[in-house]
N, C-alpha and C positions, 0 to 999 in steps of 0.2 A: 504494500500500500504506500502510495506517495505521501510524503510529509509536506505540508503547506505552511506558509507563514501567514500570520494575521497582521495586517497593516494597522498600526495604532498611531496616535499623535506623535510619539517620540521615536518611531521607526518601525521596523519589522520584528514581530514577536514569533520566533520559530516554534513549531510544534515539536513535541517530544512524545515518545511512546515508552511507557514504563511497565514492567511486569514485576511481580513480587511473589515469593514463595510463602510469604506470611498471609494470614487471613485478612489483613488490612494493609493497604498501600498508603504510606505516610509521605506526603510530598511537601517539601519546604520551598516556598517561593518568597523572595525578599527583594522588593524594589528599593534599591539603596540610592541615597543622594550622597554627595561628597562629604557631608558632615556627619553621616550616620556610621555606626560601627560596621566593620566588614562582616559579610555573611557568616564566615566561620566563627566569629566571636558571638554572633547572635545564636547560631545553631548550638554552639558549645554551652551557652547559658540557659538553654531550655530545661525547665524543671516542671515535672508533672506530679500532682498528687490526686487524690480522689475528687477534689473540688477546685484545685488551683492549677492554672497553666501560666507560667511566667518566663520571661526572657529579659535581657537588658533593656529591651524596648518598652515593656509594659507587662501587665498582669491581668488575667481574667480570674476572678474569684467568685464562684457562684454566678450570680446575675450581673456582676459589676466588672467593667473594664477600666483600668487606670493605666494610662500611657504617659509619655513624657510631656505631652502638650494638651491632652484632653482626657476626659473620663466620662463614663456614661453607663447606664443600665437601668434596672428596675430595683429600687432599693428604698429604705427609709432613712439611711444614714450612709456617710462615706468618709473614708480617710483618703482625701484627694492626692496628697503628696507622699504617701507611704511612710509617714513618720510615726505611725501607731496611734495618732490622735484623730478623733472624728472632727472634720471641719464643717460638715453640713449635716443637719438632721431635719427630717420632715415629719409631720404629724401622721402621715399615712404613707404606705408604699406607693411609689410613683416612678414614672419614667423620667430620667434626668440625663442631661448632657452638660458638661462644663468644659470650657476651653480656656487655657491660659494665654492672655494676650502677649504679643511680643516674643513668643518662643517658637 
């Protein structure tokens, strides 16, 4: 089967075909800018638990994502900067998105 490229705004995105002997195929895709960590550092920093997925770029904990410049999810409170203290609390569970300006 021929592999084709997808034309996107920043160039051609080549297709790939991957097979795995495992029951699940885990694919790591990381669009990097010049100021971001290299892909190997991001991949090496991946940590998985029953409820948390984290890397040097951010963390998903239950229903909440917290990254370097934004956070969001469905919560009633959040530690937005990862310092262990809750920065925002809501009276009810709600969908939220927060973005840090200038970052």
